[in-house]
Structure formats: C-alpha cells, structure tokens
VMD Tcl script that draws the C-alpha trace (Angstrom):
set ca {
  {0.00 0.00 0.00}
  {1.32 3.43 -0.91}
  {2.09 5.84 1.88}
  {-0.40 8.57 2.70}
  {-0.61 11.76 4.69}
  {-3.64 13.26 6.40}
  {-5.08 16.52 5.07}
  {-8.11 18.39 6.35}
  {-10.81 20.45 4.70}
  {-14.17 21.77 5.90}
  {-15.62 18.25 5.81}
  {-12.88 16.65 7.88}
  {-9.82 14.51 7.36}
  {-8.75 12.74 4.17}
  {-5.89 10.35 3.47}
  {-3.93 11.70 0.50}
  {-1.00 10.04 -1.29}
  {2.15 11.19 0.46}
  {3.89 12.71 -2.56}
  {0.79 14.26 -4.14}
  {0.52 18.04 -4.36}
  {-3.25 17.96 -4.14}
  {-5.02 17.83 -0.79}
  {-8.32 16.85 0.82}
  {-10.80 18.53 -1.52}
  {-9.22 17.06 -4.64}
  {-8.98 13.63 -3.04}
  {-12.70 13.66 -2.20}
  {-13.56 14.63 -5.76}
  {-11.24 11.97 -7.15}
  {-13.00 9.28 -5.11}
  {-16.40 10.58 -6.21}
  {-15.77 10.87 -9.95}
  {-12.97 8.43 -10.76}
  {-13.86 5.88 -13.38}
  {-16.59 7.90 -15.07}
  {-14.58 8.58 -18.21}
  {-10.88 8.62 -17.40}
  {-10.77 11.91 -19.29}
  {-9.11 14.95 -17.73}
  {-9.14 18.61 -18.62}
  {-6.69 19.21 -21.47}
  {-3.36 20.99 -21.23}
  {-4.81 24.22 -22.65}
  {-7.31 24.48 -19.81}
  {-4.75 23.78 -17.07}
  {-2.49 26.36 -18.68}
  {-5.30 28.91 -18.48}
  {-5.93 28.08 -14.82}
  {-2.26 28.65 -14.01}
  {-2.27 32.01 -15.77}
  {-5.41 33.10 -13.94}
  {-4.00 32.16 -10.53}
  {-0.71 33.91 -11.27}
  {-2.41 37.12 -12.45}
  {-4.82 37.03 -9.50}
  {-1.93 36.82 -7.01}
  {-0.17 39.77 -8.65}
  {-3.36 41.81 -8.55}
  {-4.02 40.97 -4.91}
  {-0.49 42.09 -4.11}
  {-1.04 45.36 -6.01}
  {-4.27 45.91 -4.06}
  {-2.52 45.31 -0.75}
  {-4.38 42.09 -0.07}
  {-1.40 39.74 -0.43}
  {2.10 40.26 0.90}
  {5.11 40.13 -1.39}
  {6.43 36.80 -0.11}
  {3.15 34.93 -0.60}
  {2.70 36.51 -4.00}
  {6.15 35.35 -5.11}
  {5.51 31.81 -3.89}
  {2.11 31.60 -5.58}
  {3.30 33.06 -8.88}
  {6.18 30.59 -9.07}
  {3.86 27.63 -8.45}
  {1.18 29.01 -10.79}
  {3.78 29.46 -13.52}
  {4.70 25.80 -13.18}
  {1.03 24.91 -13.59}
  {0.76 27.11 -16.67}
  {3.93 25.61 -18.17}
  {2.79 22.01 -17.66}
  {5.33 20.96 -15.04}
  {2.58 19.88 -12.66}
  {0.09 18.37 -15.11}
  {0.27 14.96 -13.42}
  {-1.26 16.55 -10.32}
  {-4.52 17.36 -12.11}
  {-6.16 14.01 -11.66}
  {-9.89 14.71 -11.80}
  {-12.34 13.41 -14.33}
  {-13.94 16.16 -16.42}
  {-17.35 14.71 -15.56}
  {-17.61 16.23 -12.10}
  {-19.35 19.01 -10.26}
  {-21.02 21.16 -12.92}
  {-19.36 24.38 -11.77}
  {-15.89 22.85 -12.03}
  {-15.33 23.55 -8.32}
  {-13.40 20.31 -7.95}
  {-10.86 21.34 -10.58}
  {-10.59 24.89 -9.23}
  {-9.78 23.43 -5.81}
  {-7.37 20.97 -7.45}
  {-5.51 23.98 -8.84}
  {-5.68 25.87 -5.55}
  {-4.32 22.91 -3.58}
  {-1.56 22.05 -6.03}
  {-0.38 25.65 -6.20}
  {-0.53 26.04 -2.41}
  {1.38 22.79 -1.78}
  {4.04 23.62 -4.34}
  {4.34 27.18 -2.98}
  {4.82 25.86 0.53}
  {7.39 23.40 -0.79}
  {9.33 26.26 -2.39}
  {9.21 27.97 1.00}
  {10.64 24.83 2.62}
  {7.52 24.33 4.72}
  {5.50 21.73 2.82}
  {5.53 19.23 5.70}
  {5.13 21.84 8.43}
  {1.93 21.94 10.49}
  {-0.89 23.55 8.50}
  {-0.84 26.73 10.57}
  {2.85 27.27 9.82}
  {2.53 26.96 6.04}
  {2.59 30.43 4.47}
  {0.16 29.74 1.60}
  {-3.41 28.49 2.01}
  {-5.37 27.16 -0.92}
  {-8.52 29.18 -0.22}
  {-7.32 32.20 1.71}
  {-4.43 33.05 -0.62}
  {-4.49 31.16 -3.93}
  {-8.27 31.59 -4.33}
  {-8.34 35.11 -2.89}
  {-11.01 37.30 -4.49}
  {-12.25 34.38 -6.60}
  {-14.92 31.71 -6.76}
  {-15.04 28.55 -8.82}
  {-18.16 30.07 -10.35}
  {-16.17 32.82 -12.03}
  {-12.73 31.18 -12.33}
  {-13.83 28.09 -14.28}
  {-15.94 30.02 -16.83}
  {-12.99 32.38 -17.21}
  {-10.56 29.51 -17.76}
  {-12.88 27.98 -20.34}
  {-12.96 31.23 -22.32}
  {-9.25 31.93 -21.97}
  {-8.20 28.42 -23.01}
  {-10.52 28.38 -26.03}
  {-9.46 31.84 -27.17}
  {-5.76 30.99 -26.86}
  {-6.06 27.78 -28.86}
  {-8.20 29.42 -31.53}
  {-5.57 32.10 -31.93}
  {-2.58 29.77 -31.75}
  {-3.80 26.72 -33.66}
  {-7.07 26.84 -35.57}
  {-7.09 30.30 -37.12}
  {-3.54 29.92 -38.52}
  {-4.43 26.48 -39.91}
  {-7.52 27.88 -41.64}
  {-5.50 30.77 -43.05}
  {-2.97 28.34 -44.54}
  {-5.75 26.27 -46.08}
  {-7.41 29.34 -47.54}
  {-4.13 30.52 -49.05}
  {-3.45 27.11 -50.59}
  {-6.95 26.93 -52.06}
  {-6.55 30.41 -53.55}
  {-3.21 29.43 -55.06}
  {-4.87 26.37 -56.61}
  {-7.70 28.55 -57.91}
  {-5.14 30.68 -59.72}
  {-3.21 27.63 -60.94}
  {-6.36 26.08 -62.43}
  {-7.99 29.31 -63.59}
  {-8.06 28.33 -67.26}
  {-8.97 24.65 -66.86}
  {-12.53 24.11 -68.09}
  {-14.69 21.40 -66.50}
  {-18.31 20.42 -66.47}
  {-20.42 21.84 -63.66}
  {-22.77 19.61 -61.70}
  {-26.03 20.22 -59.88}
  {-28.18 17.45 -58.31}
  {-25.22 15.16 -59.17}
  {-26.16 15.68 -62.82}
  {-24.29 17.48 -65.60}
  {-24.73 21.25 -65.63}
  {-23.10 24.07 -67.58}
  {-19.30 24.45 -67.55}
  {-17.18 26.19 -64.95}
  {-13.45 26.46 -64.50}
  {-11.63 24.37 -61.96}
  {-10.29 27.68 -60.67}
  {-13.83 28.83 -59.94}
  {-14.47 25.62 -57.99}
  {-11.39 26.17 -55.84}
  {-12.26 29.84 -55.38}
  {-15.61 28.81 -53.90}
  {-13.88 26.54 -51.44}
  {-11.36 29.24 -50.53}
  {-14.18 31.68 -49.81}
  {-15.91 29.14 -47.59}
  {-12.76 28.98 -45.47}
  {-12.45 32.78 -45.47}
  {-16.02 33.00 -44.18}
  {-15.21 30.37 -41.57}
  {-12.39 32.52 -40.24}
  {-14.68 35.55 -40.23}
  {-17.32 33.69 -38.20}
  {-14.75 32.76 -35.56}
  {-13.44 36.32 -35.47}
  {-16.99 37.63 -35.11}
  {-17.62 35.40 -32.06}
  {-14.29 36.19 -30.38}
  {-15.33 39.45 -28.64}
  {-18.02 37.62 -26.63}
  {-15.66 34.74 -25.89}
  {-13.08 37.26 -24.66}
  {-15.54 38.67 -22.11}
  {-14.58 37.05 -18.81}
  {-16.72 36.20 -15.80}
  {-13.86 36.89 -13.37}
  {-14.95 39.30 -10.66}
  {-18.49 37.97 -10.28}
  {-17.39 35.46 -7.61}
  {-20.27 33.31 -6.30}
  {-23.40 34.58 -8.05}
  {-22.30 37.62 -10.06}
  {-22.43 40.23 -7.30}
  {-18.68 40.22 -6.71}
  {-18.94 39.41 -3.02}
  {-15.56 39.01 -1.24}
  {-13.49 40.60 -3.98}
  {-12.05 44.08 -4.48}
  {-13.90 46.30 -6.95}
  {-10.74 46.60 -9.06}
  {-9.72 42.94 -8.87}
  {-11.31 41.80 -12.12}
  {-10.17 44.78 -14.17}
  {-6.56 44.52 -13.07}
  {-6.37 40.72 -13.30}
  {-7.94 40.65 -16.75}
  {-5.50 43.32 -17.93}
  {-2.68 41.05 -16.79}
  {-4.24 38.08 -18.59}
  {-4.43 40.13 -21.76}
  {-0.76 41.02 -21.47}
  {0.23 37.41 -20.77}
  {-1.69 36.00 -23.73}
  {-1.66 38.81 -26.26}
  {-5.46 38.62 -26.49}
  {-7.90 41.43 -25.78}
  {-9.84 40.12 -22.80}
  {-12.37 42.28 -21.00}
  {-14.53 42.05 -17.90}
  {-18.05 40.82 -18.54}
  {-20.50 43.63 -19.20}
  {-22.98 41.86 -16.94}
  {-21.74 39.24 -14.49}
  {-25.16 37.67 -14.06}
  {-25.27 36.92 -17.78}
  {-21.67 35.71 -17.71}
  {-22.28 33.17 -14.94}
  {-25.93 32.27 -15.36}
  {-25.43 31.45 -19.04}
  {-22.74 30.05 -21.30}
  {-24.03 31.71 -24.46}
  {-20.61 32.82 -25.66}
  {-19.38 29.24 -25.65}
  {-22.52 28.10 -27.48}
  {-21.94 30.84 -30.06}
  {-18.32 29.82 -30.61}
  {-19.25 26.16 -30.80}
  {-21.81 27.12 -33.44}
  {-19.12 28.91 -35.42}
  {-16.91 25.82 -35.18}
  {-19.80 23.68 -36.39}
  {-20.14 25.89 -39.47}
  {-16.40 25.46 -40.07}
  {-16.96 21.71 -39.92}
  {-19.90 21.95 -42.33}
  {-17.76 23.87 -44.83}
  {-14.88 21.43 -44.53}
  {-17.23 18.46 -44.92}
  {-18.51 19.91 -48.20}
  {-15.01 20.65 -49.50}
  {-13.63 17.25 -48.46}
  {-16.51 15.40 -50.07}
  {-16.19 17.44 -53.27}
  {-12.52 16.53 -53.39}
  {-13.37 12.86 -52.90}
  {-16.02 12.87 -55.62}
  {-13.93 14.81 -58.13}
  {-11.00 12.44 -57.62}
  {-13.13 9.29 -57.76}
  {-11.96 6.58 -60.10}
  {-9.27 6.93 -61.18}
  {-10.67 5.41 -64.40}
  {-14.27 4.52 -63.64}
  {-15.29 7.60 -61.68}
  {-15.20 11.33 -62.30}
  {-11.43 11.49 -62.18}
  {-11.03 15.23 -62.78}
  {-8.72 15.67 -59.79}
  {-5.65 13.63 -58.87}
  {-4.83 13.54 -55.14}
  {-1.42 12.82 -53.64}
  {-0.96 9.10 -53.03}
  {-0.31 8.78 -49.30}
  {-0.68 5.06 -48.59}
  {-1.95 1.78 -50.08}
  {-5.73 1.81 -50.09}
  {-6.64 -1.84 -49.79}
  {-5.45 -5.00 -48.09}
  {-6.91 -7.08 -50.93}
  {-6.93 -4.90 -54.07}
  {-3.37 -4.21 -55.25}
  {-2.64 -0.73 -56.53}
  {-5.72 0.86 -54.98}
  {-5.17 4.31 -53.48}
  {-7.92 5.95 -51.43}
  {-8.57 9.61 -50.50}
  {-7.65 8.89 -46.88}
  {-6.78 12.43 -45.82}
  {-10.10 13.77 -47.07}
  {-11.86 10.90 -45.31}
  {-10.10 11.75 -42.04}
  {-11.22 15.35 -42.46}
  {-14.85 14.29 -42.82}
  {-14.62 12.25 -39.62}
  {-13.21 15.25 -37.77}
  {-16.14 17.29 -39.06}
  {-18.66 14.69 -37.89}
  {-17.16 14.71 -34.40}
  {-17.21 18.52 -34.22}
  {-20.88 18.53 -35.20}
  {-21.55 16.02 -32.42}
  {-19.57 18.12 -29.94}
  {-21.77 21.08 -30.80}
  {-24.86 19.13 -29.75}
  {-23.36 18.54 -26.30}
  {-22.41 22.22 -26.03}
  {-25.92 23.29 -27.06}
  {-27.55 21.05 -24.46}
  {-25.08 22.33 -21.89}
  {-25.79 25.93 -22.77}
  {-29.52 25.57 -22.31}
  {-28.93 24.07 -18.86}
  {-28.09 27.30 -17.08}
  {-30.37 27.61 -14.06}
  {-30.79 30.84 -12.10}
  {-27.33 32.26 -11.28}
  {-25.15 29.44 -12.57}
  {-24.75 27.05 -15.45}
  {-23.75 23.62 -14.12}
  {-22.57 22.10 -17.40}
  {-19.36 24.12 -17.67}
  {-16.88 21.20 -17.72}
  {-18.64 19.24 -20.48}
  {-19.14 22.38 -22.57}
  {-15.50 23.34 -22.13}
  {-14.01 20.00 -23.12}
  {-16.21 19.78 -26.20}
  {-15.33 23.26 -27.44}
  {-11.63 22.64 -26.81}
  {-11.89 19.23 -28.47}
  {-13.47 20.85 -31.53}
  {-10.74 23.47 -31.73}
  {-7.95 20.90 -31.53}
  {-9.61 18.44 -33.90}
  {-10.22 21.09 -36.52}
  {-6.72 22.52 -36.16}
  {-5.12 19.11 -36.60}
  {-7.50 17.99 -39.34}
  {-7.16 21.17 -41.35}
  {-3.37 21.07 -41.07}
  {-3.24 17.49 -42.38}
  {-5.79 18.22 -45.12}
  {-3.84 21.24 -46.36}
  {-0.38 19.69 -46.16}
  {-1.07 16.12 -47.30}
  {-3.96 16.57 -49.70}
  {-4.86 20.03 -51.00}
  {-1.30 21.19 -51.54}
  {-0.59 18.31 -53.91}
  {-3.85 18.25 -55.90}
  {-3.45 18.16 -59.67}
  {-6.02 18.33 -62.49}
  {-6.51 15.85 -65.35}
  {-7.11 18.44 -68.08}
  {-7.82 15.89 -70.79}
  {-10.45 14.21 -68.62}
  {-12.10 17.55 -67.86}
  {-12.27 18.50 -71.52}
  {-13.64 15.11 -72.54}
  {-16.44 15.24 -69.99}
  {-17.45 18.72 -71.14}
  {-17.67 17.68 -74.77}
  {-19.78 14.66 -73.91}
  {-22.19 16.50 -71.61}
  {-25.81 16.98 -72.66}
  {-25.86 20.22 -70.66}
  {-23.93 21.86 -73.49}
  {-27.28 22.39 -75.21}
  {-28.05 25.11 -72.64}
  {-26.26 27.77 -74.66}
  {-28.37 26.87 -77.72}
  {-31.68 27.63 -76.00}
  {-31.60 31.44 -76.40}
  {-30.92 31.01 -80.14}
  {-33.12 28.09 -81.21}
  {-35.57 27.85 -78.29}
  {-35.77 25.66 -75.19}
  {-37.83 22.87 -76.82}
  {-35.55 22.56 -79.85}
  {-32.46 22.51 -77.60}
  {-34.05 19.85 -75.39}
  {-34.82 17.73 -78.44}
  {-31.14 17.89 -79.46}
  {-30.12 16.74 -75.99}
  {-32.56 13.82 -76.13}
  {-31.31 12.81 -79.57}
  {-27.68 13.04 -78.42}
  {-28.42 10.80 -75.45}
  {-30.36 8.28 -77.54}
  {-27.78 8.04 -80.33}
  {-24.70 8.27 -78.10}
  {-23.53 11.38 -79.94}
  {-22.45 14.76 -78.58}
  {-24.67 17.84 -78.63}
  {-22.23 19.34 -81.11}
  {-22.56 16.38 -83.48}
  {-26.37 16.42 -83.45}
  {-26.54 20.20 -83.84}
  {-24.16 20.09 -86.79}
  {-26.15 17.28 -88.42}
  {-29.37 19.26 -88.05}
  {-27.69 22.49 -89.20}
  {-29.53 24.45 -86.55}
  {-26.88 27.19 -86.79}
  {-24.04 27.97 -89.18}
  {-20.99 25.89 -88.27}
  {-18.89 28.91 -87.33}
  {-21.59 30.31 -85.06}
  {-22.22 26.89 -83.54}
  {-18.55 26.50 -82.69}
  {-18.62 29.81 -80.83}
  {-21.87 29.06 -79.04}
  {-20.66 25.62 -77.90}
  {-17.23 26.84 -76.78}
  {-17.30 26.24 -73.00}
  {-15.13 29.31 -72.43}
  {-18.05 31.42 -73.58}
  {-20.35 29.81 -71.01}
  {-18.61 30.74 -67.78}
  {-19.50 34.44 -67.63}
  {-22.80 36.28 -68.07}
  {-23.52 37.59 -71.58}
  {-21.82 40.97 -71.82}
  {-23.77 42.03 -74.93}
}
mol new
graphics top color blue
foreach p $ca { graphics top sphere $p radius 0.5 }
foreach p [lrange $ca 0 end-1] q [lrange $ca 1 end] { graphics top cylinder $p $q radius 0.2 }
display resetview
C-alpha cells in the first residue's frame, strides 16, 4: 500500500498520497468521480488556470491584499502549472461538479502545496505553512467565475494559436490552386447531374471563400468569448473581492496572452449562461460543415481513377486496400470528414449544456468546455493534415475535364436562347439516344451555321454572363 498523509478540509480529514501536491478537496472529488470517463481537462485548460492564478496573485499584491512573499511563492507555483510541469497533479475526471469547483480546488491545492514546498515548509503543520489554498491562492475568486474564465481563456488561446492559422494556410493554398487552375474548363454539376461548364479555378475559389467566411465567423464570435466572468465570484455580485480585482487581473491576462480580454459587461449573464461558448461552438460547427462539403467534393472529383469522375488527382499517401493491389484511397479527405462529424456532435453537447443554465449558474461548464476545446484541436489538426497532405498536392486531369465537357448533354443550354428551349431539349434527347455529342447532333441538323455553332458551344463562352 502506498504511503499517505492526512489533510483536512471543511468536511474533515482525508488520506492523501504522500507525494501528491493535491489535498483533501481534490482527493474527495477523485473518489467521487474516478472511473466515469478517465478523461481529464486538457493541457490548454490547465495552462489557463495557471495564468489566472498567477495574475490574480499579482493583482491581490497590487491591491494590498497579499504580501510580497506569498505573491512570489504563488506566482512561481502558478507558472509551473501554466507551463505544464505539474500536469500529473490534475487528476480529476472532467465529468464532475457542474461548476468545475473540484478542478478549481485541485488547482488551488496544487499551487498552495508547491508554494509551501518552495518555501521549505510543505511538511510543516498547517498553521505554519505560508500559503493556504482558499485564503491566498483563491483570494477574491470563486469557482463560479474562475472556471468560466478559464474555459474562455483556453478556447481563445487555442483558436488564436492553432485553428485560425491552420484555416489561413488552407485558404491561401486553395486560392493558389484557384489561380493555378484558372483556365482549366470542366463540367459543372447540380443534383449530381451534368450542368453548364465552370473552371476548376472557380471551384477552388468557392472553397477558398468558404474557409475565409469560416475565419470571419470565428473572429466575429471572439469578442463575446473574450468577455470574462472573473470578478463575479459566487453569483455575479462580486462578493468578497475588491472592486478593481477583475479589471486589473484581466489586464494582466491580456498582457500574458496577447489577447484582448475584457470584464463581462454583466456578471449575471456571464455566470448564469454560457451563451458565448454556445456561439463559438456554433461557429466551429459551421467550419466543420464547410470542410465536410469541401472534403466530399474533393473525394467525388477524384473518384476513379478510371471509372469515376477522375477530374482531380490527389497525392498518393498510402496503399488503399489489403486485398486490391494498386488501390489508393482519399484517406486524408476521409479523415477530415470524420473530424467534421465529431465537431458537429460536440456542438450538440455544447448546445444542451448551454440551455442548462439555471438561475445564477450554469452547471454544465466542464462538459461544454471540453467539447469546445476538443473541436478546436480536432479542426486545427485535421485542417493542417488536409492542407499539407492533400490540397497542396492536388493536380487536375485536363484531358479528362475536356472530354467530360464535350460529352455533356448540358452543353445544349447555350443553344436555348438562339433556337428555343424545346428545340435545344430535343437535341439533348437525340444526343443521349444516339450516343452522340450535342455538337454532333446540332451540326447534323444544321440548326446554326458551323462557325456560329462553334462559338456558341465553346465552354469558355459559357462561364461568364452575356456581356452584350
């Protein structure tokens, strides 16, 4: 049996592993929630908690609430939390108390224990230890404002560091492809049926704009995400905190992260609801919807290579079959679609969590937080792989594109203004029945002079509105 020490909290004594930095409150929560999922808060969230505790200690020192020695001890320990040195000490399942109180106390206890260790007094009687988890590390705070704040800070940081740059790279690559393929004609498709021609560049430009809009949607939701609940303490009134605590601490967080955080305009909204997280999750869902469309288009357009559409050629990344030699599948695009499906599912959990705010507190904060952070990381990783290992290496089979255009019955569309809809439709039906092209039937019927017909059926004249 491993050695233990006895720690006390307001409910009494608890046996805690001897070397652990956490204390009684964390141990109780661990016993209550262990085995539910085995899933812990991610690194980004623990990093945010460390930053918040560090900035709070510095503010409390500035306000004269915390002496210089305690501040120095707390900031050193909080920095270690932010940097990941103490990640093994954050042992709690994410499925826990809905306010995240257990994880806030986990942070408070770990920081206090480490601070007291730095002071050389970790094993001293409790009264002789300079830093207390509630009185000093949690000074001016409540789990009800710290955990919502950490959820916003962690999401905003990872959006800025990981997802937005990945989307920008994908957009740039798609725009480069649009320029590269600007003159390549291909048949358009609606309802999975042949339609009038477009250029491959126009197709890629549409995808690039979808990603540009995705970035804009995230940017539009960021100001609400960057409003922080800190300063509301228990129910939004700010009880037991200095009137300047939130403003000063949030200013420090902004400086630490390079993001423009602000104090919540209304603390009752910030703690009673989680609407900003629902909004951001919704924006991430739209990103997933766009990427699902693009990935599936890429898969369809590269299908074949001989018996499908085959207009695009994707980079060959790995053998595609354990039984069919030489088969190569669009595996990167497939992985992207699975990421998108998961993000859409995450959004459902976030939506249900968001509607579960009751009175002065939402008690679904942990599950909402992990799903938003999961979506951010999944999309960042998926988009990076999709851009690097698929989109960047896409090539076009020009001969295939041209052949499909010439064989398409939709080419009769440009004849309709000149010979009438019914006559053009009859040519299309004849072409289908006799296995000829629209051009061949039209020439045989002499519906227009050959020179005029060649101009009318030139696909390059079909991709822009009539300028006459």
